[in-house]
N, C-alpha and C positions, 0 to 999 in steps of 0.2 A: 503492499499500499504506498502510497508518495504520502507526501507530508502535506499537500492540500486535502487529499482523501482524508487522512486523518484529523484535518482542522474542520473538515467539512462534518464528519460523524461527532466530533466533540461539540460544534454548534448545533447538530440536531438534538444530539442528547442533552444539552442545555435547554434547549427551547420545550423539548419535551415536559422536563421537569420544572422549567418554571411554568408552563401550562397548568400541570397539575398541582402545582402550590397556589398557583390563582383560583382555581377551583376550588381547591382547601379553604383558601381565606374567603371566598366569596360564600361558602355554606356556613362558617362561622359569622361571617356579618350577617348573612339573613337570621341567623339565630339568634345573634344579639339584637338584632333590629323586633323581632319578635318578643324578645324579655322587654325590651324599652316600653313596647306596646303596651303590653301586658301590666307592665308597672306603672305605668303613665294612667290606666284606666282604672286602678287599684286606689291611686292617688287622688284622682279625682272622687271617688266612691267616699273616700275619707273624708277628703275636704266637704262634702255634701253632708257627711254624717257628723261632723265637728260643729258645720254650720246649723243643722238642725239642734243637736246638743245647746249648743251656746243661745239659739233661740229660747229653748226649753228653759234655760236657767235664769234667762234675763226676764220671761213674761211674767206678768203680775198675776197671781192667783194664791191658792191655799198654802202652798209651800212659803211662800214669803211673809203670810202674817204671821205674829206673834203668838207663840202657844198660850191657851186660855189662862193659864195661872199667873202670865207676866204680869197683866195690869191691876192684880187683886191687892186690895191695900192689906198690909200687915195689920 
């Protein structure tokens, strides 16, 4: 095999391995994006729950009234 042939084989091997590696990285990226999307959805749900709880805690109602014995004279 001539030197040119050896270089060509080496370039073809490198191209194959780079293409394989690129596909692996693409799959990892897709997986990570799916995880990010799932976490973003969970975060939005938690924000909604927190807002609901905040509204419950700040609303006027029986929970904010003083206990009956509080106003009794001693």
